[in-house]
N, C-alpha and C positions, 0 to 999 in steps of 0.2 A: 528083429531089431526094434528097439524102442525109439520112438521119436523124441528127440530132445526138444523140449520146449524152451524157448528163450523167454527170459523174463521181459515183460514189457517195460520199455523205458518210461520212467516217470516224467511227467510233464512238469515244467517249472511252475511254481505257484505265482499267479499274477498279482500285481499290486492293485489294491482296491482304489478306484478313483472316485469313490462316493463322496469323500470329504474334500475333493479338489475345489468345487465351487465355494465352499465355506472359506477355504484358505484365500482364494482370490478376493472374495468380498472383504475379508478382514484386512488384507493388504490395501485394497481400495479405500476403505474407511480410514485406515491409518494415514495414508498419504493425503486424503482430503482434510484430515484433522490438523496435520502439521504444516501443510502448505500455506504460504502467505502470498496473497495476490498483490502484484504491483499496482499502485493506485493510478499513476499516470506517468507518461514519459515527459521529461523536460523539453519544452519547446523554446526555452530561453537559455542563453549562455550566462552562467553565473558562477562566481567563485565565493564560497561561503567563508566568512571571516572566522578567525580563531577566537576561542572563548575560554574563560577560566573555569566555569562551572557548567556541566552538562547534565541533562536529564533525559532519560529514554522513556517514551510513552509506551505503556503496555497495550492500550487499546487505541489502535490507529484509526478506528472508525469515528472517533470524536473529533478528529482534526479536519479543518477546512484548509487545504493547501493553497497558498498564494505564493507564486514565484515572481520575483522582479529581477530582470537582468537585461542583457543586450541581445538584440536580434542577431541570429547567426549570419544573415546576409548583409543587412543594412547597418548594423552596429548602433542602432538607436535603442533607447530604453523602452521595453515593453513589459506588460504584466500578463502572467498566465494564471487564470483562475480555474483550478481543477485541470481539465485537459484541453482548454481553449484559450486563445489570446483575446483579452478583453480590455476595457478601459476601467478607470477608477470608479466611474459612475455605475458600473455593472456589479460592484461588490455586494450591495444589498440583495440584488436578485440572486446572486450566487449563494449567499448565505441562507436565503429562504429556500433555495433548492436543496441545500445540504442539511437543513434542519430536520426534515422527516427521517433521513438516514440515521441521524444521531438519536432521535427519539425512539427508534426501533431497538437501540442498545439498552434502553432503560434509563438513559441519562437525559436531562433536559438542557444541558449546557454544551455549547460548541466551543472549541478552542481554535483560534485562528493561528495557523502555523505558517510563519513567514520565512521563506527562503530568499534572502536578498543578497545580491552581489555587493561585495565590499566597496565598490567604487560608486554606488548609487548615492545621490545626495539625500540628506535627511529631510529636505522639504517634501519630497515625494513620499517618503516613509511616514511622515507626520500626516499627510493627507490621507494615506491609507488607514492609519490609526483613527483619524476622525470619522471616516466612513464606518469603521468597525464599532466605534463608540455610539454612533448614531443608530446602529442596529442592536445596541445593548450587548455587544460581544466584548466583555471586559477581560477575558483571558486570552492573552497573546503570547505565543512562544516564537522565539527566533532561532533559526538553525545556526549551528556553529560546529567547528571542528576542534579537536584537542590541539593544544599548542605543542 
């Protein structure tokens, strides 16, 4: 009697994982390119006034963020320069600190971006503007919301 030979079962062809690291790095670079980092958390309570005309800045690195509003606990007026609570007299030092960051982008101008509570008196806003002009920062943008 003849021995009947069984056909050997074929093994399933495996998926090549040689290109897997390439795919992972492509995804990593994609998310690094499209991600926008948050500049700083607000330490003041402010309600932005409504405005008639709005402009969105494409390059956020040109902006020096100055927030003016009420303290969360004491309800007194405070100024946030970047990510710290400061005084009006600290604005020139803050702008000098922000200037090298702006110069890295290829621009030599810095834009003061003021986010001011709508209940703040204009006297304080004018004193901030005087500090900005003394540092030769003539481009000032005010935050606003659509009506």
